[in-house]
C-alpha positions in Angstrom: 111.3 105.5 87.2 108.8 105.5 84.5 107.3 102.1 85.1 109.1 100.4 82.2 111.6 97.6 82.1 114.6 97.9 79.9 115.5 95.4 77.2 118.2 96.4 74.7 116.6 94.5 71.7 112.9 95.2 72.6 112.1 97.3 69.5 113.6 94.7 67.2 111.7 91.9 69.0 108.3 93.6 68.7 108.7 95.2 65.3 106.0 93.0 63.6 103.7 92.5 66.5 103.0 95.8 68.3 102.2 99.4 67.2 105.2 101.7 66.9 103.5 104.5 68.9 103.5 103.9 72.7 104.5 100.3 72.8 103.8 98.5 76.1 107.4 97.5 76.8 108.6 94.2 78.3 106.5 92.9 81.3 109.7 92.1 83.3 113.4 92.3 83.1 116.7 92.9 84.7 116.7 96.7 84.5 114.2 99.6 84.9 114.1 102.9 83.1 114.8 106.2 85.0 113.7 109.4 83.4 115.2 112.8 83.6 118.4 114.0 85.4 119.4 115.0 88.8 121.2 117.9 90.4 124.5 116.2 89.7 124.0 115.9 85.9 125.1 118.2 83.1 122.4 120.4 81.6 121.8 118.1 78.6 120.7 115.3 80.9 118.2 117.4 82.9 115.6 117.0 80.2 112.6 114.8 80.9 113.4 113.0 77.6 116.6 111.6 79.1 116.5 108.0 79.9 118.8 105.7 81.8 118.6 102.0 82.7 119.5 100.6 86.2 118.8 97.6 88.3 115.5 98.1 90.2 117.3 97.6 93.5 119.6 100.6 93.0 119.5 103.2 95.8 121.4 106.5 95.5 121.1 110.0 97.0 120.3 111.5 93.6 117.4 109.3 92.7 113.9 110.3 93.6 110.7 111.7 92.2 109.2 115.0 91.4 105.7 116.1 92.3 103.8 118.5 90.1 100.5 120.3 90.4 98.6 123.1 88.7 98.8 126.0 91.2 95.2 127.0 90.4 94.0 123.6 91.6 95.6 124.1 95.1 93.3 125.6 97.6 94.6 128.9 98.9 97.4 129.2 96.3 98.3 132.7 95.3 100.1 131.5 92.2 98.3 131.6 88.8 
């Protein structure tokens, strides 16, 4: 989840009132945005640019989150 609500007509709705770069998105809605793919998806959907919309109450075994860190910032890490 990327913290955004989905609204099909959002960009048309804000065309004259918000900047085109990095719009804030709706403040509430019926669906949230999920980003990226899962181990069950085809390769095309594994990109971080992939977006899906689902109800915020959806629970599924292939939904989760990824943690990332710079190895050089981790104490004792041998990775560079």
